[in-house]
N, C-alpha and C positions, 0 to 999 in steps of 0.2 A: 532175416538172418539171426541165427542163434549161435552164440558163442559159450562154450563151457569151460571154465577154468578148473583144473584139478588142483586142490589144495593137498599137499602132502605134509604130514607132521614133522617136527623136528624137537628134539629134546636135548637140553644140556645136562649131562649127568656127572655127578661126583661120587665116586666109588671109594670107600675107606675101609681098610682092614682092621683088625683088632689091634695091631701094633701102632696104629696112628698114621701109617702111609695112606695118602690119598691120590687118586688118579681122576682127572678131568677129561671127558670125552664129549663129543656132540654127535648125536645120531640124527640123520636126515633121511627123508624119503622112505624107501621100503625097509631099511634097517630099523627105523623108529616104529614101524607098524607092529613089530613083536611086542612093544610095551603097551599098545593100546588095550584097554580091557582089563589091565592088571590092577589089583587093588593094594593099598597100603597094608604091608604085613605078608604079601605073597612072595614066594621065592620064583626065580626063573634061571635059566641057563646064562652063564657069564661069557659063553663063547661069542656073543654079539658084540662084546667089548673087546675081544681079543684076550680074555682072561680065562683061567681054569676054574672049574667048580661052579658055585651058585651064587647069586646075589639076591639079597633081600631088600624089598622096597620099604624104607622107614619113613618116608615123607616127600615132600615136594611143594611146588608152588606154581602158579600159572604166569603168564607173561607179565602181569601186572603186580605180581608179588604176593597175591593172596595165598595163604597157607592151606595145605591139604590136611584133613583130619580123618583118621580111620573110623571115627564114630559118627560121621556125617554121611548120610546117603540120600539119593534121590536127586533133588534139585542141584545143578552144577555149582551155584553159589548160594549161600544162606547165612543169614544173620543168626547167630546162636548165643546163648547166654553161657559164658564161661567163668570158672572160677580158678582154673589152672590148666596147664598142658600147652599143647601147640597152638600157636597163633595169639598167645597172651603173655605179655612180659611184665616184669615189675608191679606185682599186685599185691596190695596190703591183705593181711590175713582176714577172711570172711568177705571180702569185696568180690563182686561178680560184675562182669561187663559184658555187653552185647557187642560181639565182633563179627566181621565178615569172614568166612572160611569157605573153603572148597570142598566138594564131596571126595570120598576116598578112592574113587576110580579114575584112572587115566583115560581121557577121551580126547578126540580131535575136535576141538571147538570151532575150528574153521569150517567144518561140514555143516555145523548148525547155522553159521553165519551165511554160508554159500546158499542154503536153502531159503533162508529169510529173504535174501535178494532175489532168488528165483521167484518167490511167491509175490514179492513187490512187483516184479517185472511183468508177472502174469495179470496182477491187478491192473496195472498201467495199460496193458494190451487190451483187457476187456473194457476199460473205461474209455479208451480212444475208440474201439469198435462201436460201443454203444452211443457214443457222441457222434460218430459218422452216421450211424443208422437214424439217429435222431434228426440230423440235418437233412438227410435224404428224405425221411417222411415229411419234414416241414416244407421241403422244396417241391415234393409231389403235391402237398395240399395246395400250395400257392399256385402251382401250375394248373392244377384243377380249377381253382377259383378263377384265375384269369380266363380260362376257357369257358367257364359258365358265364362270366360277365360278357363276353364277346358275343355269345350266341342268344 
């Protein structure tokens, strides 16, 4: 029996205008799918939040608080050497630190987690099958040996 769980993304957004007024919204399920694949610095339609105009993605963080940087691409999380900017605070002049940051693109990490567990379950299934076959072969050999001893 195979059971599949569908993990849908959810985002907590804070949208601020130039006057300083901010609105917090939470997007779940199909509404949040619009934000997947967008990068830091890109603009999108604000109608998904019930606002007029466009919104620009200026940053973000994952569920554990790791900051997104616009200049990091590729691996979802990476340790980079920083001297200033997003993900680094209170640094003396000339000091550089290696910090953990996220890539610049919004992705659904749950899908990756789900695939990892599917592969793990497939490995277990194959291991059980191979173990069962091994026991069957051993039992057949024993049966054959007993038969040869009796004759």
